[in-house]
KEFI-297850 format. One line per 4 residues: number of its first residue (from 1); their letters; for each residue x negated, y negated, z of N, C-alpha, C. Coordinates in Angstrom, 2 decimals. Atoms other than C-alpha are relative to their C-alpha. Example, Ala and Ser with C-alpha at 12.3 -4.5 7.8 and 13.67 -1.06 7.14 Angstrom:
1> AS> -0.89/1.19/0.00/-12.30/4.50/7.80/-0.90/-1.20/0.00 | 0.82/1.19/-0.06/-13.67/1.06/7.14/0.77/-1.09/0.73
//
This chain:
1> MTDL> -0.45/-0.05/-1.38/0.21/-15.57/-16.59/0.15/1.44/0.50 | -0.20/-1.38/-0.46/1.03/-11.85/-16.51/-1.32/0.68/0.35 | 1.28/-0.62/-0.36/-2.68/-10.95/-16.46/-0.42/-0.40/1.42 | 0.25/0.38/-1.39/-3.00/-12.97/-13.21/0.84/0.84/0.94
5> SAGA> -0.89/-0.81/-0.84/0.02/-11.15/-11.77/-0.46/1.45/0.05 | 0.40/-1.41/0.05/-1.28/-7.76/-12.92/-1.19/0.26/0.91 | 1.16/-0.18/-0.87/-4.62/-8.21/-11.15/0.38/-0.01/1.47 | -0.44/0.05/-1.39/-2.93/-9.22/-7.90/0.83/1.21/0.36
9> TVAN> -0.83/-1.18/-0.27/-0.46/-6.34/-8.22/-0.85/1.24/0.22 | 0.89/-1.15/-0.17/-3.24/-3.77/-8.64/-0.61/-0.02/1.40 | 0.61/0.11/-1.33/-4.93/-5.08/-5.47/1.01/0.29/1.10 | -0.99/-0.17/-1.05/-1.71/-5.15/-3.45/0.50/1.44/0.08
13> LGSN> -0.41/-1.40/-0.04/-0.64/-1.64/-4.48/-1.09/0.86/0.63 | 1.09/-0.71/-0.66/-4.08/-0.40/-3.45/0.03/-0.20/1.50 | -0.09/0.26/-1.44/-3.71/-2.10/-0.05/1.17/0.75/0.62 | -1.17/-0.71/-0.53/-0.22/-0.63/0.40/-0.32/1.48/0.22
17> FLER> 0.32/-1.43/-0.09/-1.51/2.89/-0.27/-1.00/0.25/1.12 | 0.98/-0.14/-1.08/-4.51/2.43/2.02/0.67/-0.06/1.37 | -0.60/0.18/-1.31/-2.36/1.23/4.90/0.98/1.13/0.32 | -0.84/-1.17/-0.25/0.15/4.07/4.47/-0.84/1.20/0.42
21> LGDQ> 0.89/-1.09/-0.38/-2.73/6.55/4.59/-0.55/-0.19/1.41 | 0.48/0.28/-1.34/-4.11/4.84/7.68/1.06/0.28/1.05 | -1.07/-0.26/-0.95/-0.73/4.99/9.41/0.25/1.49/0.18 | -0.16/-1.45/-0.11/-0.41/8.69/8.62/-1.06/0.60/0.92
25> ASGG> 1.11/-0.58/-0.76/-3.79/9.32/10.23/0.00/-0.41/1.46 | 0.23/0.51/-1.35/-3.51/7.18/13.36/1.26/-0.34/0.78 | -1.14/0.53/-0.74/0.02/6.15/14.22/1.30/0.72/-0.29 | -1.33/-0.51/0.27/3.69/6.80/14.25/0.22/1.39/0.55
29> FGRA> -0.38/-1.32/-0.47/5.25/10.19/14.70/-1.12/1.02/-0.21 | 1.07/-0.95/0.25/2.22/11.95/13.22/-0.95/0.13/1.18 | 0.91/-0.03/-1.17/-0.03/10.98/16.15/0.72/0.61/1.21 | -0.75/-0.56/-1.11/2.73/11.84/18.63/0.10/1.52/-0.11
33> SRSN> -0.17/-1.44/0.15/3.23/15.31/17.18/-1.32/0.74/0.17 | 1.28/-0.67/-0.21/-0.51/16.05/17.31/-0.27/0.22/1.48 | 0.26/-0.13/-1.43/-0.64/15.42/21.07/1.15/0.68/0.74 | -1.17/-0.60/-0.64/2.84/16.82/21.79/0.84/0.68/-1.07
37> PGGG> -0.63/-0.53/1.21/3.80/19.09/18.88/1.39/0.54/0.18 | -1.33/-0.53/-0.20/6.86/20.63/20.46/1.03/-1.02/0.40 | -0.93/1.01/-0.47/8.39/17.38/21.72/0.55/0.37/1.36 | -0.68/-0.27/-1.25/10.27/17.06/24.98/-0.90/0.48/1.11
41> GASE> 0.90/-0.36/-1.08/7.22/17.46/27.18/-0.77/1.27/-0.22 | 0.79/-1.20/0.27/5.53/20.38/25.43/-1.44/-0.23/0.40 | 1.38/0.10/-0.46/2.02/21.11/26.62/-0.89/-0.55/-1.10 | 0.93/0.54/0.98/-0.72/19.13/24.90/-0.96/1.06/-0.50
45> SLEG> 0.87/-1.07/0.45/-2.68/22.35/24.68/0.65/0.87/-1.07 | -0.70/-0.77/1.01/-0.02/23.78/22.36/-0.47/-0.43/-1.39 | 0.48/0.30/1.33/-1.46/23.99/18.86/1.16/0.02/-0.99 | -1.00/0.02/1.04/0.86/22.90/16.06/-0.51/0.69/-1.26
49> QPFR> 0.39/-0.60/1.28/0.78/24.15/12.50/-1.20/-0.75/-0.58 | 1.23/0.67/0.45/-2.64/23.45/10.94/0.12/-0.69/-1.36 | -0.11/0.57/1.35/-1.39/22.52/7.45/1.33/-0.75/-0.13 | -1.23/0.73/0.27/1.15/20.05/6.19/-0.04/-0.53/-1.43
53> SWGE> -0.12/0.64/1.31/2.40/18.71/2.89/1.17/-0.97/0.06 | -1.06/0.99/-0.04/4.60/15.74/2.16/0.24/-0.57/-1.40 | -0.37/0.67/1.23/6.42/13.99/-0.64/0.81/-1.24/0.33 | -0.68/1.27/-0.25/7.70/10.41/-0.81/0.47/-0.61/-1.30
57> LYGI> -0.45/0.90/1.07/9.73/8.18/-3.10/0.12/-1.39/0.61 | -0.04/1.34/-0.55/9.46/4.43/-2.67/0.31/-1.04/-1.06 | -0.24/1.15/0.86/10.45/1.10/-4.12/-0.50/-1.26/0.69 | 0.54/1.25/-0.53/8.84/-2.33/-3.69/0.54/-1.16/-0.82
61> SGTT> -0.39/1.24/0.66/10.19/-5.78/-4.49/-0.88/-1.11/0.54 | 0.91/1.06/-0.42/7.72/-8.68/-4.42/0.19/-1.26/-0.81 | -0.13/1.30/0.66/7.81/-12.39/-5.25/-1.17/-0.88/0.37 | 1.06/0.98/-0.21/4.97/-14.87/-5.67/0.49/-1.37/-0.44
65> GPLG> -0.39/1.36/0.35/5.68/-18.60/-5.61/-1.05/-0.67/-0.86 | 0.97/0.74/0.82/3.94/-21.23/-7.75/-1.31/-0.25/0.74 | 1.34/0.24/-0.54/0.18/-21.53/-7.18/-0.83/-0.66/-1.08 | 0.78/0.71/1.02/-1.70/-24.21/-9.13/0.72/0.04/-1.33
69> VFVG> -0.62/-0.08/1.31/-1.07/-23.60/-12.83/0.88/1.24/-0.14 | -0.83/-1.21/0.05/0.59/-20.25/-12.04/1.41/-0.36/0.43 | -1.38/0.46/-0.22/4.38/-20.67/-12.20/0.81/0.95/0.86 | -0.72/-0.93/-0.85/5.33/-17.68/-10.02/0.50/1.22/-0.77
73> DHRS> -0.44/-1.24/0.65/6.53/-14.14/-10.69/0.92/0.79/0.90 | -0.75/-1.01/-0.77/8.75/-11.27/-9.58/-0.50/1.36/-0.44 | 0.53/-1.34/0.29/7.50/-7.67/-9.34/0.90/1.06/0.63 | -0.81/-1.12/-0.50/9.50/-4.46/-8.97/-0.77/1.29/-0.28
77> TSGG> 0.79/-1.23/0.11/7.70/-1.16/-8.31/0.83/1.19/0.48 | -0.55/-1.27/-0.47/8.99/2.40/-8.10/-1.09/1.05/-0.14 | 1.09/-0.97/0.04/6.76/5.36/-7.33/0.27/1.19/0.89 | -0.09/-1.20/-0.81/6.18/8.68/-5.68/-1.37/0.43/0.47
81> VAGF> 1.24/-0.47/-0.60/3.52/10.28/-3.47/0.15/1.47/0.34 | 0.08/-1.39/-0.44/2.56/13.91/-2.96/-1.33/0.18/0.72 | 1.23/-0.13/-0.76/0.01/14.96/-0.34/-0.10/1.32/0.73 | 0.31/-1.22/-0.76/-1.63/17.78/1.58/-0.97/-0.36/1.10
85> GARI> 0.89/0.27/-1.11/-3.27/17.68/5.00/-0.31/1.26/0.79 | 0.41/-1.17/-0.78/-5.08/20.06/7.33/-0.73/-0.45/1.25 | 0.81/0.17/-1.20/-6.50/20.22/10.87/-1.19/0.93/-0.14 | 1.18/-0.82/0.28/-10.06/21.40/10.31/-0.78/0.34/1.25
89> APGV> 0.61/-0.29/-1.31/-11.13/21.35/13.98/0.88/-0.67/1.03 | -0.82/0.66/-1.02/-9.51/20.41/17.30/-0.19/-1.51/-0.02 | 0.05/1.45/0.03/-8.67/16.72/17.03/-0.50/-0.61/-1.28 | 0.53/0.50/1.27/-10.02/16.42/13.47/0.96/0.37/-1.11
93> NVGF> -1.00/-0.22/1.04/-7.56/16.00/10.59/-0.42/-0.71/-1.29 | 0.29/0.60/1.30/-7.98/15.31/6.86/1.24/0.13/-0.88 | -1.12/-0.05/0.93/-5.53/14.62/4.04/-0.39/-0.52/-1.36 | 0.20/0.44/1.37/-5.46/14.18/0.28/1.38/-0.28/-0.61
97> SIDQ> -1.29/0.32/0.60/-2.68/12.55/-1.75/-0.19/-0.72/-1.32 | -0.02/0.68/1.28/-1.77/11.13/-5.14/1.25/-0.85/-0.07 | -1.09/0.98/0.11/0.41/8.10/-5.80/0.14/-0.40/-1.47 | -0.27/0.41/1.39/2.02/7.43/-9.19/1.12/-1.03/0.01
101> SRTG> -1.00/1.07/-0.05/3.89/4.18/-9.74/0.08/-0.74/-1.33 | -0.19/0.91/1.14/5.30/1.86/-12.40/0.54/-1.32/0.54 | -0.40/1.33/-0.43/5.60/-1.89/-11.84/0.42/-0.83/-1.20 | -0.43/0.98/0.98/7.60/-4.34/-13.89/-0.29/-1.40/0.52
105> IDVP> 0.39/1.36/-0.37/6.22/-7.89/-13.80/0.73/-0.98/-0.91 | -0.75/1.00/0.77/8.37/-10.85/-14.87/-0.47/-1.39/0.40 | 0.38/1.40/-0.21/7.09/-14.42/-15.25/0.96/-0.83/-0.86 | -1.04/0.56/0.87/10.31/-16.05/-16.50/-0.30/-1.40/-0.52
109> LAFQ> 0.26/1.37/0.45/9.12/-19.66/-16.67/-1.07/-0.07/-1.07 | 1.01/-0.05/1.06/6.25/-18.61/-18.96/0.43/0.93/-1.14 | -0.53/-0.90/1.04/8.45/-16.24/-21.06/-0.93/1.20/-0.21 | 0.92/-1.12/0.07/6.10/-13.37/-20.23/0.46/1.13/0.91
113> SATL> -0.28/-1.17/-0.84/6.49/-9.85/-18.86/-1.09/1.04/-0.25 | 1.01/-1.06/0.12/4.32/-6.77/-18.32/0.45/1.21/0.80 | -0.16/-1.21/-0.80/4.35/-3.21/-17.06/-1.38/0.51/0.40 | 1.23/-0.59/-0.53/1.67/-1.57/-14.92/0.31/1.43/0.42
117> DLTQ> -0.08/-1.40/-0.41/1.40/2.23/-14.73/-1.29/0.34/0.73 | 1.17/-0.16/-0.84/-0.95/3.05/-11.86/0.00/1.36/0.68 | 0.23/-1.26/-0.71/-2.31/6.36/-10.55/-1.06/-0.24/1.06 | 0.95/0.18/-1.09/-4.03/6.35/-7.15/-0.26/1.35/0.69
121> LGFN> 0.43/-1.18/-0.72/-6.00/9.12/-5.47/-0.47/-0.44/1.38 | 0.31/0.44/-1.34/-6.26/8.88/-1.69/-0.54/1.11/0.89 | 0.55/-0.91/-1.01/-8.21/10.52/1.14/0.10/-0.69/1.34 | 0.04/0.56/-1.34/-7.72/10.01/4.86/-0.50/1.04/0.98
125> ASID> 0.52/-0.88/-1.04/-9.24/11.46/8.01/0.17/-0.69/1.34 | -0.13/0.56/-1.33/-8.84/11.01/11.74/-0.68/0.90/1.02 | 0.57/-0.72/-1.13/-10.55/12.01/14.98/0.69/-0.50/1.26 | -0.67/0.32/-1.26/-8.55/12.11/18.23/-0.93/0.32/1.16
129> KGPW> 0.80/-0.20/-1.20/-10.43/11.69/21.52/0.79/-0.56/1.16 | -0.89/0.49/-1.03/-7.99/11.52/24.40/1.04/-0.92/-0.62 | -0.98/0.93/0.57/-5.75/8.50/23.79/-0.54/-0.80/-1.20 | 0.60/0.76/1.08/-8.18/7.05/21.22/0.06/0.78/-1.31
133> TWAM> 0.07/-0.59/1.33/-7.98/7.69/17.49/-0.79/-0.93/-0.92 | 0.68/0.71/1.08/-10.43/6.62/14.83/0.46/0.61/-1.32 | -0.50/-0.47/1.28/-9.07/6.86/11.30/-0.68/-0.78/-1.12 | 0.50/0.66/1.19/-10.35/6.05/7.83/0.81/0.46/-1.21
137> AAVH> -0.69/-0.34/1.24/-8.85/6.03/4.35/-0.77/-0.61/-1.17 | 0.65/0.49/1.21/-10.23/5.60/0.83/0.93/0.26/-1.18 | -0.89/-0.08/1.17/-8.41/5.01/-2.47/-0.77/-0.34/-1.25 | 0.47/0.36/1.35/-9.41/5.06/-6.13/1.20/0.07/-0.94
141> GFGK> -1.14/0.04/0.90/-6.84/4.02/-8.71/-0.37/-0.52/-1.37 | 0.22/0.43/1.38/-6.66/3.48/-12.45/1.35/-0.08/-0.70 | -1.29/0.17/0.63/-3.89/2.27/-14.69/-0.09/-0.73/-1.33 | -0.14/0.65/1.31/-2.68/0.76/-17.94/1.02/-1.12/0.12
145> INSS> -0.85/1.17/-0.02/-1.16/-2.69/-18.35/0.40/-0.34/-1.44 | -0.51/0.42/1.30/1.04/-3.64/-21.31/0.80/-1.28/0.19 | -0.63/1.31/-0.17/2.04/-7.29/-21.63/0.66/-0.46/-1.29 | -0.66/0.61/1.16/4.34/-9.25/-23.93/0.30/-1.46/0.32
149> RDTG> -0.22/1.44/-0.16/4.76/-13.00/-24.46/0.82/-0.50/-1.18 | -0.88/0.57/1.02/7.55/-14.75/-26.34/-0.60/-1.31/-0.49 | 0.63/1.20/0.56/5.85/-17.26/-28.62/0.97/-0.92/-0.71 | -0.97/0.75/0.77/9.06/-18.52/-30.21/0.07/0.44/-1.44
153> FGMA> 0.06/-0.54/1.37/8.02/-16.88/-33.48/-0.48/1.45/0.08 | 0.36/-1.39/-0.19/7.82/-13.27/-32.33/-0.72/0.24/1.31 | 0.63/-0.39/-1.26/6.30/-11.38/-29.43/-1.48/0.28/-0.21 | 1.43/-0.32/-0.02/2.56/-11.37/-28.76/-0.22/1.04/1.09
157> TAGY> 0.15/-1.11/-0.94/1.57/-8.09/-27.08/-1.48/0.34/0.18 | 1.38/-0.43/-0.29/-1.58/-6.67/-25.48/0.04/1.19/0.94 | 0.16/-1.13/-0.90/-2.75/-3.55/-23.69/-1.42/0.01/0.55 | 1.31/-0.02/-0.62/-5.62/-3.30/-21.21/0.06/0.81/1.29
161> DGQI> 0.10/-0.90/-1.14/-6.83/-1.33/-18.19/-0.10/-0.78/1.32 | 0.18/0.52/-1.34/-6.75/-1.94/-14.44/-0.59/1.07/0.90 | 0.64/-0.96/-0.90/-8.68/-0.32/-11.59/-0.03/-0.56/1.41 | 0.03/0.40/-1.40/-8.64/-0.39/-7.79/-0.84/1.00/0.79
165> DGVL> 0.74/-0.80/-0.96/-11.07/0.90/-5.14/0.11/-0.68/1.34 | -0.15/0.61/-1.31/-10.56/0.40/-1.44/-0.33/0.97/1.12 | 0.27/-0.78/-1.21/-11.53/1.59/2.04/0.62/-0.72/1.19 | -0.58/0.54/-1.23/-9.96/1.12/5.46/-0.51/0.81/1.17
169> TELS> 0.35/-0.69/-1.24/-11.13/1.95/8.97/0.84/-0.60/1.12 | -0.94/0.46/-1.02/-8.87/1.74/12.02/-0.27/0.70/1.33 | 0.13/-0.54/-1.35/-9.15/2.23/15.77/1.30/-0.30/0.75 | -1.26/0.18/-0.71/-6.04/2.76/17.90/-0.06/0.69/1.35
173> YYWT> -0.10/-0.58/-1.34/-5.12/3.57/21.49/1.45/0.41/0.21 | -1.34/-0.56/-0.12/-2.12/5.81/22.15/0.39/0.06/1.47 | -0.47/0.04/-1.37/-0.32/4.93/25.40/1.45/0.48/0.04 | -1.34/-0.58/-0.04/2.79/6.91/26.37/0.56/-0.05/1.42
177> ADQS> -0.74/-0.04/-1.26/5.41/6.74/29.13/1.30/0.72/-0.27 | -1.17/-0.84/0.27/8.02/9.50/29.17/0.11/0.24/-1.50 | -0.21/-0.24/1.44/9.42/9.52/25.61/-0.26/-1.26/-0.83 | 0.32/1.24/0.71/8.17/6.04/24.65/-1.51/-0.10/-0.21
181> RLVP> 1.42/0.18/0.28/4.83/4.97/23.22/-0.28/-1.45/-0.40 | 0.52/1.30/0.40/2.80/1.82/22.66/-1.37/0.26/-0.61 | 1.24/-0.31/0.71/-0.03/1.94/20.12/-0.60/-1.28/-0.57 | 0.73/1.13/0.59/-2.25/-1.14/19.68/-1.05/0.51/-1.00
185> KAAL> 0.90/-0.42/1.07/-4.41/-1.01/16.54/-0.83/-1.19/-0.48 | 0.85/0.99/0.65/-7.30/-2.88/14.93/-0.62/0.67/-1.23 | 0.48/-0.61/1.24/-8.37/-2.29/11.32/-0.75/-1.02/-0.83 | 0.70/0.78/1.03/-10.74/-3.56/8.64/0.27/0.66/-1.34
189> EYVH> -0.33/-0.51/1.33/-9.88/-3.20/4.95/-0.78/-0.78/-1.06 | 0.67/0.63/1.15/-11.78/-3.89/1.73/0.56/0.61/-1.28 | -0.44/-0.48/1.31/-10.43/-3.65/-1.82/-0.72/-0.78/-1.10 | 0.56/0.59/1.20/-11.99/-4.31/-5.21/0.91/0.39/-1.16
193> ASTG> -0.90/-0.24/1.12/-9.58/-4.67/-8.13/-0.55/-0.68/-1.25 | 0.47/0.59/1.25/-10.36/-5.34/-11.77/1.00/0.26/-1.11 | -0.79/-0.17/1.22/-8.51/-5.83/-15.05/-0.90/-0.28/-1.19 | 0.84/0.13/1.18/-10.00/-5.54/-18.52/0.35/-1.20/-0.86
197> SFQE> -0.27/1.07/0.96/-10.24/-8.09/-21.29/1.02/0.49/-1.03 | -0.99/-0.40/1.01/-7.61/-8.14/-24.04/0.09/-1.04/-1.11 | -0.29/0.84/1.15/-6.66/-9.58/-27.42/1.46/0.24/-0.38 | -1.40/-0.16/0.38/-3.00/-10.24/-28.14/0.12/0.27/-1.50
201> MGGL> -0.33/-0.28/1.38/-1.45/-9.00/-31.36/1.41/-0.48/-0.27 | -1.33/0.44/0.40/1.49/-10.53/-33.21/0.35/-1.37/0.55 | -0.48/1.29/-0.48/3.52/-13.66/-32.57/-0.76/-1.17/-0.59 | 0.66/1.23/0.43/2.37/-17.24/-33.05/-1.17/-0.31/0.92
205> NPVS> 1.20/0.35/-0.76/-1.17/-18.11/-31.95/-0.31/1.00/1.11 | 0.38/-0.97/-1.03/-2.12/-14.87/-30.15/-1.32/-0.41/0.65 | 1.18/0.41/-0.75/-4.73/-15.46/-27.45/-0.79/1.22/0.44 | 0.82/-1.04/-0.63/-7.56/-13.43/-25.97/-0.37/-0.47/1.40
209> ASGA> 0.36/0.34/-1.38/-8.62/-13.30/-22.32/-1.09/0.93/0.48 | 1.07/-0.80/-0.57/-11.63/-12.08/-20.40/0.54/0.86/1.14 | -0.35/-0.81/-1.16/-11.54/-9.43/-17.70/-0.11/-0.80/1.28 | 0.01/0.71/-1.28/-11.11/-10.39/-14.06/-0.23/1.00/1.13
213> TLDR> 0.21/-0.82/-1.19/-12.09/-9.07/-10.63/0.53/-0.73/1.22 | -0.43/0.53/-1.29/-10.75/-9.55/-7.11/-0.63/0.85/1.09 | 0.55/-0.67/-1.17/-12.63/-8.67/-3.91/0.63/-0.63/1.23 | -0.70/0.52/-1.17/-10.74/-8.97/-0.64/-0.35/0.82/1.23
217> SRML> 0.27/-0.62/-1.30/-11.78/-8.23/2.94/0.98/-0.58/1.00 | -0.98/0.48/-0.95/-9.20/-8.42/5.70/-0.11/0.75/1.32 | -0.13/-0.59/-1.33/-8.72/-7.75/9.40/1.47/0.06/0.34 | -1.38/-0.17/-0.40/-5.45/-6.39/10.75/0.04/0.36/1.49
221> LGVE> -0.19/-0.24/-1.42/-4.48/-6.55/14.44/1.49/0.13/0.27 | -1.42/-0.18/-0.20/-1.17/-5.13/15.54/0.31/1.01/1.07 | -0.47/-0.94/-1.00/0.90/-2.91/17.75/1.25/0.70/-0.53 | -1.19/-0.79/0.33/3.44/-0.14/17.22/0.69/0.40/1.31
225> VGHY> -0.78/-0.50/-1.14/6.23/0.70/19.66/0.95/1.07/-0.53 | -0.86/-1.08/0.45/8.26/3.89/19.47/0.65/0.73/1.15 | -0.72/-0.81/-1.00/10.69/6.15/21.30/0.66/1.15/-0.73 | -0.69/-1.12/0.62/12.08/9.59/20.61/1.04/0.59/0.95
229> WIVD> -1.08/-0.64/-0.72/15.22/11.46/21.67/0.12/1.44/-0.48 | -0.32/-1.37/0.37/16.08/15.15/21.71/1.52/0.09/-0.15 | -1.42/-0.05/0.30/19.49/15.58/20.04/0.29/1.35/-0.67 | -0.38/-1.30/0.57/20.89/19.09/19.50/-1.24/0.75/-0.50
233> QKIV> 1.26/-0.68/0.31/17.34/20.55/19.52/-0.74/-0.59/-1.19 | 0.70/0.73/1.06/16.23/18.01/16.92/-0.61/-1.26/0.59 | 0.69/1.19/-0.51/13.81/15.12/17.48/0.30/-1.19/-0.89 | -0.26/1.26/0.71/14.96/11.64/16.46/-0.99/-1.03/0.53
237> DLSA> 1.06/0.94/-0.40/12.11/9.10/16.50/0.22/-1.33/-0.71 | -0.17/1.35/0.54/12.46/5.34/16.02/-1.21/-0.84/0.42 | 1.18/0.82/-0.30/9.49/2.97/15.79/0.03/-1.29/-0.80 | 0.16/1.28/0.70/8.57/-0.56/14.75/-1.41/-0.50/0.24
241> YGKF> 1.35/0.53/-0.15/5.31/-2.42/14.23/-0.06/-1.43/-0.50 | 0.33/1.33/0.50/3.92/-5.88/13.69/-1.51/-0.14/-0.07 | 1.44/0.19/0.18/0.47/-6.92/12.42/-0.29/-1.45/-0.36 | 0.58/1.27/0.44/-1.46/-10.15/12.17/-1.07/0.31/-1.03
245> VDNF> 0.91/-0.26/1.11/-3.43/-10.30/8.91/-0.89/-1.22/-0.22 | 0.97/1.07/0.29/-6.59/-12.35/8.33/-0.82/0.42/-1.21 | 0.80/-0.23/1.21/-7.91/-12.30/4.75/-1.24/-0.90/0.09 | 1.12/0.89/-0.33/-11.27/-13.61/5.91/-0.96/-0.21/-1.16
249> EQKL> 0.84/0.24/1.17/-12.99/-13.26/2.53/0.74/0.46/-1.26 | -0.59/-0.32/1.30/-11.55/-13.37/-1.00/-0.87/-0.63/-1.10 | 0.76/0.47/1.15/-13.55/-13.63/-4.21/0.83/0.28/-1.24 | -0.87/-0.10/1.16/-11.41/-14.32/-7.27/-0.72/-0.55/-1.22
253> SAIT> 0.64/0.50/1.21/-13.00/-14.52/-10.67/1.02/-0.77/-0.84 | -0.86/0.74/0.92/-11.61/-16.99/-13.18/0.14/0.78/-1.30 | -0.26/-0.64/1.29/-10.09/-15.77/-16.45/-0.18/-1.04/-1.10 | 0.18/0.88/1.15/-11.21/-17.34/-19.72/1.03/0.37/-1.06
257> VSLG> -1.04/-0.21/1.02/-8.23/-17.69/-22.10/-0.39/-0.80/-1.23 | 0.50/0.62/1.23/-9.20/-18.42/-25.71/1.02/0.07/-1.11 | -0.79/0.07/1.23/-7.28/-19.52/-28.79/-0.90/-0.62/-1.06 | 0.97/0.48/0.98/-9.66/-19.77/-31.72/-1.23/-0.52/0.71
261> PQSI> 1.20/0.54/-0.64/-12.57/-22.03/-30.73/0.26/-0.66/1.34 | -0.34/0.67/-1.25/-10.71/-23.50/-27.75/0.21/1.01/1.11 | -0.17/-0.90/-1.14/-10.73/-21.95/-24.29/0.19/-0.82/1.27 | -0.20/0.61/-1.30/-9.67/-22.75/-20.73/-0.28/1.06/1.06
265> LVQG> 0.21/-0.88/-1.14/-10.50/-21.27/-17.33/1.22/-0.06/0.91 | -1.16/-0.09/-0.89/-7.61/-20.06/-15.15/-0.41/0.81/1.21 | 0.41/-0.66/-1.23/-8.23/-19.14/-11.51/0.94/1.16/0.33 | -0.81/-1.14/-0.41/-7.04/-15.75/-10.22/0.87/-0.31/1.20
269> IGES> -0.96/0.19/-1.09/-4.28/-15.32/-7.62/-0.48/0.72/1.24 | 0.32/-0.61/-1.28/-5.23/-14.71/-4.02/1.13/-0.16/0.99 | -0.98/0.15/-1.07/-3.29/-14.44/-0.78/-0.42/-1.16/0.89 | 0.35/0.93/-1.05/-3.11/-17.05/1.95/-0.90/0.71/1.00
273> QYGA> 0.93/-0.66/-0.92/-5.78/-16.44/4.57/0.74/0.75/1.11 | -0.71/-0.62/-1.11/-3.29/-15.69/7.33/1.39/0.44/-0.42 | -1.32/-0.51/0.29/-0.12/-13.66/7.21/0.41/1.03/1.04 | -0.52/-1.00/-0.93/1.92/-10.96/8.91/0.60/1.16/-0.78
277> DAGA> -0.67/-1.20/0.49/3.08/-7.41/8.21/0.95/0.46/1.10 | -0.95/-0.53/-0.98/6.11/-5.85/9.89/0.75/1.15/-0.64 | -0.73/-1.13/0.56/8.04/-2.63/9.53/0.66/0.83/1.08 | -0.70/-0.91/-0.90/10.15/0.12/11.06/0.10/1.36/-0.66
281> ALSL> -0.10/-1.36/0.52/10.51/3.87/10.70/1.01/0.79/0.81 | -0.94/-0.94/-0.62/13.21/6.45/11.44/-0.37/1.40/-0.46 | 0.45/-1.36/0.31/12.20/10.11/11.63/0.96/0.99/0.63 | -0.85/-1.07/-0.50/14.33/13.24/12.04/-0.71/1.33/-0.22
285> SLTN> 0.64/-1.30/0.08/12.57/16.51/12.84/1.08/1.07/0.11 | -1.03/-1.03/0.00/14.96/19.28/11.85/-0.46/1.24/0.74 | 0.64/-1.11/-0.72/12.58/21.96/13.17/-1.41/-0.44/0.34 | 1.41/0.32/-0.25/8.96/22.08/14.34/-0.81/-0.10/-1.28
289> TVRL> 0.76/-0.02/1.26/7.97/22.40/10.68/0.56/-0.90/-1.09 | -0.62/0.80/1.05/10.36/20.17/8.69/0.45/-1.33/0.58 | -0.35/1.34/-0.47/10.74/16.41/9.10/0.42/-0.87/-1.18 | -0.44/1.01/0.95/12.66/13.75/7.16/-0.27/-1.38/0.58
293> YLNY> 0.27/1.33/-0.54/11.80/10.05/7.43/0.33/-1.09/-1.00 | -0.24/1.22/0.76/12.69/6.56/6.22/-0.88/-1.10/0.58 | 0.89/1.08/-0.45/10.25/3.63/6.38/0.37/-1.31/-0.70 | -0.05/1.34/0.60/10.49/-0.12/5.78/-1.30/-0.70/0.33
297> DGKF> 1.23/0.77/-0.19/7.36/-2.25/5.29/0.14/-1.34/-0.70 | -0.06/1.33/0.56/7.31/-6.00/4.76/-1.33/-0.72/0.14 | 1.21/0.81/-0.03/4.42/-8.32/3.91/0.40/-1.45/-0.23 | -0.41/1.39/0.01/4.72/-12.04/4.52/-1.22/-0.90/-0.02
301> RSAF> 1.09/0.95/0.17/2.24/-14.61/3.20/0.63/-1.35/-0.37 | -0.55/1.33/0.24/2.61/-18.34/2.53/0.68/-0.12/-1.36 | -0.59/0.09/1.34/3.35/-17.89/-1.20/0.39/1.36/-0.57 | -0.29/-1.34/0.48/4.00/-14.15/-1.41/0.73/0.80/1.06
305> QSHQ> -0.71/-0.91/-0.87/6.48/-11.71/0.09/0.28/1.29/-0.75 | -0.40/-1.27/0.60/7.11/-8.03/-0.56/0.72/0.85/1.03 | -0.80/-0.87/-0.85/9.55/-5.47/0.82/-0.02/1.40/-0.62 | 0.13/-1.36/0.48/9.06/-1.71/0.54/0.87/0.93/0.82
309> GTAG> -0.77/-1.06/-0.63/11.44/1.14/1.30/-0.52/1.35/-0.44 | 0.56/-1.31/0.29/10.20/4.74/1.51/0.88/1.09/0.62 | -0.68/-1.18/-0.50/12.02/8.06/1.87/-0.91/1.20/-0.22 | 0.94/-1.09/0.13/9.97/11.19/2.56/0.42/1.24/0.75
313> VEVK> -0.18/-1.27/-0.69/9.89/14.80/3.67/-1.38/0.59/0.26 | 1.25/-0.61/-0.39/7.07/16.57/5.52/0.26/1.45/0.42 | -0.12/-1.41/-0.34/6.61/20.34/5.82/-1.33/0.48/0.56 | 1.21/-0.53/-0.63/4.11/22.04/8.15/0.05/1.53/-0.04
317> W> 0.08/-1.44/-0.06/2.90/25.62/8.14/-1.34/0.45/0.59
//
């Protein structure tokens, strides 16, 4: 059961990273500061600092309900992100970042658990043209999965690899009125996740399993609303968003689980076709070059929910 959870976790962490990179490129306070870097009605012709770096710490809690023979799981992830970005031409921005995380997976009804250590490398870019922004993001990740299963006569353990590749493209329109903004967005995302085969060691009747792949294509339609205030020469920005999610294509390979000459096929875990994402962000710009922020992101599917909290700092120069 943990190998099913691990494959889904790799895919979902890749999607989370892709969407964070997309938001950095096209929405939120980042887009506002590019068109109005000084805040409070500064001229749009004013050029802000061309370079920026950021660091984040985050935690994710996710739960999957029973699906077919899968009895459900709970996942807890903690991680950190470091990144660097630059404006390489007027209206053209690029960024590079690295995400390192550890996920604990618990399948209590099957007496199984696992850990996933995942490293992700990300690239994003955006082009601003008036109120329009086109953004893209790409992610490549690789990790190690270690599982354990209580057989009643000792623990059966295994170690195997996981990998994620994904791309996202997004188009948004930035509409502003005084200190408020409305940003409708449309995005397409594709991820390919895979986990390797493994052979358990120890315990009673250790099993082997084949590798698995997951391919998922989705459309995201949503809108962000935001408003900022000038307080004691500092900018306080509050925003919220909602997205409709359509997983219009999912290809889940089955896993072959073998014990001696006997084997069974177990289907991989996918998401419901339709779902919703929602979140909010609070940003405090201490100066024109230093910003602190807190984000919440939630994902809601028919049999899966996750909640993510992020704390970060951004420095421009």
